[in-house]
C-alpha positions as CSV (number, residue, x, y, z in Angstrom):
1,X,12.3,7.5,67.0
2,X,13.5,4.6,64.7
3,X,16.6,3.9,66.9
4,X,14.6,1.6,69.3
5,X,13.6,-0.6,66.7
6,X,15.5,-3.4,67.8
7,X,14.5,-3.1,71.2
8,X,10.5,-2.7,70.2
9,X,11.1,-5.9,68.1
10,X,12.4,-7.5,71.3
11,X,9.8,-6.0,73.0
12,X,7.2,-7.3,70.4
13,X,8.2,-11.1,71.0
14,X,7.4,-10.6,75.1
15,X,4.1,-9.3,74.0
16,X,3.4,-12.1,72.2
17,X,4.6,-14.9,74.1
18,X,3.0,-13.4,77.2
19,X,0.0,-13.4,75.2
20,X,-0.1,-17.0,73.9
21,X,1.0,-18.0,77.4
22,X,-2.2,-16.8,79.0
23,X,-4.6,-18.0,76.1
24,X,-7.5,-20.2,77.7
25,X,-5.3,-20.9,80.9
26,X,-7.2,-20.9,83.9
27,X,-4.2,-20.8,86.2
28,X,-4.3,-17.0,85.5
29,X,-6.7,-14.6,87.2
30,X,-9.2,-13.3,85.1
31,X,-8.4,-9.9,86.1
32,X,-10.3,-7.1,87.0
33,X,-10.4,-3.3,86.8
34,X,-9.0,-0.7,89.1
35,X,-10.1,2.9,89.8
36,X,-8.1,5.6,87.9
37,X,-6.4,6.9,91.0
38,X,-5.0,3.7,92.0
39,X,-3.4,3.4,88.3
40,X,-2.0,6.5,88.7
41,X,-0.4,6.0,92.0
42,X,1.0,2.7,90.6
43,X,2.6,3.8,87.3
44,X,2.8,7.7,87.8
45,X,3.3,10.0,84.9
46,X,3.6,7.8,81.6
47,X,3.5,10.8,78.9
48,X,6.7,13.2,79.4
49,X,8.1,15.5,77.3
50,X,11.5,13.2,77.4
51,X,9.6,9.7,77.2
52,X,9.7,7.3,80.1
53,X,11.4,4.3,77.8
54,X,10.0,1.7,75.8
55,X,11.5,-1.5,78.0
56,X,10.2,0.8,81.5
57,X,6.5,1.2,79.9
58,X,6.3,-2.3,78.9
59,X,7.3,-3.2,82.2
60,X,4.3,-1.2,83.7
61,X,2.0,-2.6,81.4
62,X,2.7,-5.7,82.2
63,X,3.0,-5.6,86.0
64,X,0.3,-3.1,86.7
65,X,-1.8,-2.2,83.9
66,X,-2.6,-5.5,82.2
67,X,-3.9,-7.4,84.9
68,X,-6.3,-4.3,85.1
69,X,-8.0,-5.4,82.1
70,X,-10.6,-8.6,82.3
71,X,-9.3,-11.1,80.1
72,X,-12.5,-11.8,77.6
73,X,-11.0,-15.1,76.5
74,X,-10.6,-16.5,79.6
75,X,-12.2,-20.0,79.8
76,X,-14.2,-18.9,83.1
77,X,-15.6,-15.9,81.8
78,X,-18.9,-16.1,80.8
79,X,-20.5,-12.8,81.1
80,X,-22.1,-10.4,78.3
81,X,-20.9,-12.4,74.9
82,X,-17.1,-12.9,75.3
83,X,-14.5,-14.1,73.2
84,X,-12.3,-16.0,72.2
85,X,-9.9,-15.4,69.3
86,X,-7.7,-18.1,67.9
87,X,-3.8,-18.2,68.5
88,X,-3.5,-17.7,64.5
89,X,-5.9,-14.7,64.6
90,X,-4.1,-13.4,67.4
91,X,-0.8,-13.5,65.9
92,X,-2.2,-12.1,62.5
93,X,-3.7,-9.5,64.4
94,X,-0.1,-7.9,64.9
95,X,0.6,-8.6,61.1
96,X,-2.6,-6.5,60.5
97,X,-1.4,-3.8,62.4
98,X,2.3,-3.6,61.2
99,X,1.3,-3.9,57.7
100,X,-0.5,-0.4,57.7
101,X,-3.0,-1.0,54.9
102,X,-5.3,1.2,54.8
103,X,-8.4,-1.2,53.9
104,X,-11.1,1.3,52.4
105,X,-10.3,1.0,48.6
106,X,-9.0,-1.7,46.3
107,X,-6.4,0.5,45.0
108,X,-4.6,0.7,48.4
109,X,-5.5,-2.3,50.2
110,X,-6.0,-5.1,47.4
111,X,-4.3,-7.9,48.9
112,X,-5.8,-7.2,52.3
113,X,-9.0,-6.6,51.0
114,X,-8.9,-9.9,48.7
115,X,-8.2,-11.9,52.0
116,X,-11.3,-10.6,53.2
117,X,-13.1,-11.4,50.6
118,X,-12.2,-14.8,51.2
119,X,-13.5,-15.1,54.5
120,X,-16.4,-13.2,53.6
121,X,-17.6,-15.5,51.2
122,X,-17.3,-18.5,53.5
123,X,-19.5,-16.4,56.0
124,X,-22.3,-15.4,53.4
125,X,-22.3,-18.9,52.1
126,X,-23.4,-19.9,55.6
127,X,-26.6,-17.6,55.3
128,X,-27.9,-19.0,51.9
129,X,-28.2,-15.9,50.7
130,X,-28.8,-15.9,46.8
131,X,-25.8,-15.5,44.1
132,X,-24.6,-11.7,44.1
133,X,-25.1,-11.4,48.1
134,X,-21.9,-9.9,49.9
135,X,-20.9,-7.6,52.6
136,X,-18.2,-6.1,54.2
137,X,-16.2,-5.9,58.0
138,X,-16.9,-3.2,60.2
139,X,-15.8,-2.4,63.8
140,X,-18.9,-4.1,65.4
141,X,-22.5,-5.3,65.5
142,X,-23.7,-1.5,66.1
143,X,-21.6,-0.3,63.4
144,X,-23.3,-3.4,61.0
145,X,-26.6,-2.6,62.3
146,X,-26.5,1.2,61.6
147,X,-24.9,0.7,58.1
148,X,-27.9,-1.8,57.5
149,X,-30.7,0.6,58.5
150,X,-29.7,3.5,56.7
151,X,-29.3,1.3,53.4
152,X,-32.9,0.2,54.1
153,X,-34.0,3.8,54.7
154,X,-32.0,5.2,51.8
155,X,-33.5,2.5,49.6
156,X,-37.4,3.5,51.2
157,X,-36.7,7.3,50.6
158,X,-35.7,6.4,46.8
159,X,-39.3,4.8,46.4
160,X,-41.4,7.8,47.0
161,X,-40.8,11.8,47.4
162,X,-42.8,11.8,50.3
163,X,-40.8,9.5,52.3
164,X,-37.9,11.9,52.1
165,X,-39.9,14.0,54.1
166,X,-41.1,11.5,56.8
167,X,-39.3,10.3,59.8
168,X,-38.9,6.4,59.2
169,X,-40.3,3.7,61.6
170,X,-39.1,0.4,62.3
171,X,-40.2,-2.6,64.4
172,X,-38.4,-5.0,66.7
173,X,-39.2,-6.6,70.1
174,X,-37.7,-5.8,73.3
175,X,-35.3,-8.8,73.2
176,X,-33.4,-7.5,70.6
177,X,-29.7,-6.0,71.3
178,X,-29.5,-2.4,72.8
179,X,-27.7,-1.3,69.5
180,X,-30.7,-1.3,67.8
181,X,-32.3,1.5,70.0
182,X,-28.9,3.5,69.9
183,X,-28.2,3.2,66.2
184,X,-31.9,4.2,65.7
185,X,-31.2,7.4,67.5
186,X,-28.2,8.1,65.2
187,X,-30.4,7.7,61.9
188,X,-33.3,9.8,63.3
189,X,-36.0,6.8,63.0
190,X,-38.7,5.5,65.5
191,X,-38.6,2.5,67.0
192,X,-41.8,0.4,68.1
193,X,-41.2,-2.5,70.3
194,X,-42.8,-5.8,70.0
195,X,-43.9,-6.7,73.9
196,X,-42.1,-10.3,74.0
197,X,-38.5,-11.2,75.3
198,X,-39.0,-14.8,73.6
199,X,-39.4,-15.6,69.9
200,X,-41.2,-12.9,67.8
201,X,-43.5,-14.5,66.1
202,X,-44.6,-13.8,62.2
203,X,-48.1,-13.6,63.7
204,X,-47.2,-11.2,66.5
205,X,-45.9,-9.0,63.7
206,X,-48.5,-9.1,61.2
207,X,-51.1,-8.1,64.4
208,X,-48.4,-5.3,65.6
209,X,-48.4,-3.9,61.7
210,X,-52.4,-4.3,61.6
211,X,-52.6,-2.1,64.6
212,X,-50.4,0.9,63.2
213,X,-52.1,4.4,62.3
214,X,-52.4,5.0,58.6
215,X,-49.4,7.8,58.9
216,X,-47.3,4.9,61.2
217,X,-47.6,2.2,58.4
218,X,-46.7,4.7,55.6
219,X,-43.7,5.7,57.8
220,X,-42.6,1.9,58.5
221,X,-39.9,0.9,56.5
222,X,-37.8,-2.1,58.2
223,X,-38.3,-4.8,60.4
224,X,-35.3,-5.9,62.7
225,X,-35.2,-9.6,63.6
226,X,-32.8,-11.2,65.9
227,X,-30.8,-14.4,65.1
228,X,-29.7,-15.3,68.5
229,X,-30.5,-12.8,71.6
230,X,-27.8,-11.3,73.3
231,X,-29.7,-12.1,76.8
232,X,-31.1,-16.0,75.9
233,X,-29.9,-16.8,72.6
234,X,-33.5,-16.8,71.2
235,X,-34.1,-17.3,67.7
236,X,-36.8,-15.2,66.0
237,X,-39.5,-16.7,63.5
238,X,-37.1,-16.1,60.8
239,X,-39.2,-17.6,58.3
240,X,-42.6,-16.3,59.4
241,X,-40.7,-12.7,59.5
242,X,-39.5,-12.7,56.2
243,X,-43.4,-13.5,54.5
244,X,-44.7,-10.4,56.4
245,X,-41.8,-8.5,55.3
246,X,-42.1,-9.7,51.6
247,X,-45.9,-9.2,51.6
248,X,-45.8,-5.9,53.4
249,X,-42.7,-4.8,51.6
250,X,-40.7,-3.9,54.3
251,X,-36.8,-4.1,54.3
252,X,-35.9,-7.3,56.4
253,X,-32.7,-7.2,58.9
254,X,-31.5,-9.9,60.7
255,X,-29.3,-8.9,63.9
256,X,-27.3,-12.3,64.2
257,X,-24.4,-10.6,65.4
258,X,-23.9,-13.1,68.4
259,X,-25.9,-15.8,67.1
260,X,-25.0,-15.7,63.5
261,X,-21.7,-18.1,64.3
262,X,-24.1,-20.7,65.1
263,X,-24.8,-20.7,61.1
264,X,-21.3,-23.2,61.0
265,X,-23.1,-25.3,63.1
266,X,-25.3,-28.4,61.3
267,X,-27.1,-29.1,64.9
268,X,-29.0,-25.6,64.8
269,X,-28.7,-24.4,61.3
270,X,-32.2,-25.0,60.6
271,X,-33.1,-23.2,63.4
272,X,-32.1,-19.9,61.2
273,X,-34.5,-21.1,58.2
274,X,-35.6,-17.6,56.8
275,X,-32.2,-15.8,57.2
276,X,-31.8,-16.2,53.6
277,X,-34.5,-14.2,52.6
278,X,-32.8,-11.2,54.4
279,X,-32.3,-8.0,53.0
280,X,-29.1,-7.5,55.3
281,X,-27.6,-9.2,58.0
282,X,-25.2,-8.4,60.9
283,X,-22.6,-11.1,62.0
284,X,-19.6,-10.7,64.5
285,X,-16.6,-12.7,63.8
286,X,-15.5,-11.3,67.1
287,X,-18.0,-13.1,68.7
288,X,-18.6,-16.7,67.9
289,X,-16.0,-16.8,65.0
290,X,-12.7,-16.5,67.1
291,X,-11.6,-13.3,66.0
292,X,-9.5,-10.5,67.9
293,X,-11.7,-7.2,68.6
294,X,-12.6,-5.1,66.4
295,X,-14.6,-7.5,63.8
296,X,-18.1,-7.3,63.0
297,X,-19.8,-8.0,59.5
298,X,-22.9,-6.4,57.7
299,X,-24.0,-8.3,54.6
300,X,-26.6,-7.7,52.0
301,X,-28.8,-9.5,49.4
302,X,-28.3,-6.7,46.9
303,X,-25.0,-4.9,47.5
304,X,-25.4,-2.3,45.2
305,X,-28.4,-0.8,47.3
306,X,-26.1,-0.1,50.2
307,X,-23.6,1.0,47.6
308,X,-25.9,3.9,47.0
309,X,-26.3,4.8,50.3
310,X,-22.9,4.8,51.4
311,X,-20.8,5.6,48.5
312,X,-18.6,8.4,49.3
313,X,-17.9,11.4,47.0
314,X,-15.2,13.9,47.0
315,X,-12.7,15.3,44.5
316,X,-10.1,13.8,46.0
317,X,-11.7,10.5,46.2
318,X,-12.3,10.3,42.4
319,X,-9.2,8.4,41.3
320,X,-10.3,5.5,43.7
321,X,-13.2,4.9,41.5
322,X,-11.4,5.3,38.1
323,X,-11.0,2.3,36.0
324,X,-7.6,1.8,36.3
325,X,-8.0,1.5,40.2
326,X,-10.7,-1.4,39.3
327,X,-11.5,-3.4,42.5
328,X,-13.9,-3.8,45.4
329,X,-14.1,-1.1,47.9
330,X,-15.2,-1.6,51.3
331,X,-16.1,1.9,52.4
332,X,-19.0,1.7,49.8
333,X,-20.8,-0.5,51.8
334,X,-20.7,0.9,55.3
335,X,-20.5,3.9,57.2
336,X,-16.9,4.3,57.7
337,X,-14.5,6.0,55.2
338,X,-11.0,5.0,56.7
339,X,-10.9,1.3,58.3
340,X,-8.2,-1.0,58.6
341,X,-8.1,-4.7,57.0
342,X,-9.9,-6.1,60.3
343,X,-11.4,-9.2,58.5
344,X,-7.4,-10.2,58.1
345,X,-7.1,-12.7,61.1
346,X,-10.0,-14.2,60.4
347,X,-9.0,-15.0,57.2
348,X,-5.7,-16.3,58.4
349,X,-7.5,-18.1,61.1
350,X,-9.7,-19.9,58.5
351,X,-7.1,-20.8,56.2
352,X,-4.5,-22.1,59.0
353,X,-7.4,-24.4,60.9
354,X,-9.9,-25.2,58.3
355,X,-13.8,-24.2,58.6
356,X,-14.3,-28.2,59.6
357,X,-12.7,-27.1,63.1
358,X,-14.5,-24.0,63.2
359,X,-17.6,-25.9,63.2
360,X,-16.5,-28.0,65.9
361,X,-15.5,-25.1,68.1
362,X,-19.2,-23.9,67.4
363,X,-20.6,-27.0,68.1
364,X,-18.7,-27.1,71.3
365,X,-20.3,-24.0,72.5
366,X,-23.5,-25.7,72.0
367,X,-22.8,-28.9,73.6
368,X,-21.5,-26.8,76.9
369,X,-25.0,-24.9,77.1
370,X,-26.5,-28.3,77.3
371,X,-24.1,-29.6,79.7
372,X,-24.7,-26.6,82.2
373,X,-28.6,-27.0,81.5
374,X,-28.1,-30.7,82.7
375,X,-25.8,-29.9,86.3
376,X,-28.4,-26.9,86.9
377,X,-31.5,-29.4,86.7
378,X,-29.7,-32.0,88.8
379,X,-28.9,-29.1,91.5
380,X,-31.0,-28.9,94.4
381,X,-30.6,-24.8,94.9
382,X,-30.5,-24.2,91.2
383,X,-33.2,-24.3,88.4
384,X,-33.2,-23.3,84.9
385,X,-35.3,-20.0,84.2
386,X,-35.8,-21.6,80.6
387,X,-34.2,-24.7,78.2
388,X,-30.7,-23.3,77.0
389,X,-31.0,-21.7,73.5
390,X,-27.7,-21.6,71.5
391,X,-24.5,-21.3,74.2
392,X,-27.1,-19.2,76.4
393,X,-28.4,-20.4,79.8
394,X,-30.5,-18.5,81.9
395,X,-31.1,-20.0,86.0
396,X,-31.9,-19.0,89.1
397,X,-30.7,-19.6,92.5
398,X,-33.7,-20.5,94.8
399,X,-34.1,-18.1,97.3
400,X,-31.9,-15.3,96.0
401,X,-32.6,-11.4,95.9
402,X,-30.8,-9.3,93.2
403,X,-28.4,-8.3,95.7
404,X,-27.3,-12.0,96.3
405,X,-26.5,-12.0,92.5
406,X,-24.8,-8.7,92.5
407,X,-22.3,-9.5,95.5
408,X,-21.6,-13.2,94.4
409,X,-20.3,-11.8,90.9
410,X,-18.1,-9.5,92.5
411,X,-16.8,-11.7,94.8
412,X,-15.9,-14.5,92.5
413,X,-14.8,-11.4,90.2
414,X,-12.6,-10.3,93.0
415,X,-11.0,-13.5,93.3
416,X,-10.1,-13.5,89.9
417,X,-12.0,-16.9,90.0
418,X,-14.8,-16.0,87.3
419,X,-16.6,-13.7,85.6
420,X,-20.6,-14.2,85.5
421,X,-22.8,-11.8,85.7
422,X,-26.9,-11.3,86.5
423,X,-29.5,-10.3,84.2
424,X,-32.9,-9.6,84.2
425,X,-35.6,-11.9,82.4
426,X,-39.4,-10.6,81.9
427,X,-41.7,-13.2,83.8
428,X,-45.2,-11.9,82.9
429,X,-45.4,-8.1,83.7
430,X,-42.1,-8.1,85.7
431,X,-38.4,-8.6,85.5
432,X,-36.9,-11.2,87.5
433,X,-32.8,-10.9,88.2
434,X,-31.5,-14.1,87.3
435,X,-27.8,-15.5,86.2
436,X,-26.6,-16.6,82.9
437,X,-23.8,-18.3,81.1
438,X,-22.7,-17.4,77.4
439,X,-20.4,-20.3,76.2
440,X,-17.9,-18.9,73.2
441,X,-14.8,-20.4,74.5
442,X,-14.4,-24.3,73.2
443,X,-11.7,-24.8,76.0
444,X,-13.9,-24.1,78.7
445,X,-14.6,-27.1,81.0
446,X,-17.3,-29.3,82.9
447,X,-15.1,-28.8,85.8
448,X,-15.2,-24.8,85.1
449,X,-18.7,-25.1,85.2
450,X,-19.4,-27.1,88.2
451,X,-17.0,-25.0,90.2
452,X,-18.8,-21.8,89.3
453,X,-22.2,-23.7,90.4
454,X,-20.6,-24.9,93.4
455,X,-19.6,-21.3,94.2
456,X,-23.5,-20.3,94.5
457,X,-24.2,-22.8,97.6
């Protein structure tokens, strides 16, 4: 297989040129999926006993398969939480892959883990957590949330023998990310939802706890607040929630997977006050810190508690924990043993661009949301559902029904023009279908926004 190395290098350069050329260019269509049978008809059998050859396989990828993906970093992709990795991060993602580094233990991956830790120190510094706080890179927000809640649950179990036989309980709001409920199933804990899609206030949390039965209160071990909801960019009352958690002796976790990037922005940093009291925090660099997929992060105020929960034991692993193999072992602080050094592209991008440019890029996302808000307010046929929060904007087209939003989304997507998807917002007892922007890419322009809004006429 190694006889084709030169051809593979040439193809790799073609791939890099193709990738760099398409970044942040609206001249290229945004991409759209095809049905599996359509793709099969276009490319035929690709995995065969003889092989189809690298050059032909790459041609199939470039001509057909690459176009069946949506460019998450397209300037007019404003759906879900898009991504916008820097050119430096994308280039170093290739270096990360070809380096073949096992990033679980310092003994094998010291150089890569060192670089990850350099990037992590910057992220931790944004949170204001006390000295000694630290974190590790995960595959994403779900893995980070899961790792944090496991650490919190194991700490709770260590406090009382009775807790070891109880099914734990956590509290969060209905505006929390879907991964909170998903990871609760994995951990086998119950979730109590506070009925607010807006800010979860400390007083509302206090009232919720006061209404618990004695057994529920015994099972309650954690509260999950959100530092920028995915749906609307809402930041919970972190200071108020922190006070309640301290009084009630509860693990305080902040899911800032999307919004955590805004900690770098001086204009909104004060909105996160209270996050410095968290026991654990989730932040996804592959969202608003301009890193490629997959790159999440979980940070702990007391990493030793996480280590007690996650450190794996095995005779063949003993050597990694020997004094001769001294160093920081990322696997001890999250659910994965085998891991790539997924924080490496972020490190290279930070080293290349500097943190000031990161701050400016995040501020641009905030600015674009405010610009879009003003455009909507000045429109006769559009109106804001609520004021823009962080880089999220919820708005409605007057007179539209849910089917209109759906058809409009698919029409623009089919054209390769833009991807803006509908969502739901709770109004009183009812959920209303509305439209939503989420700005991440600093290369999105005011013209892009206006063109999208004009298409709703």
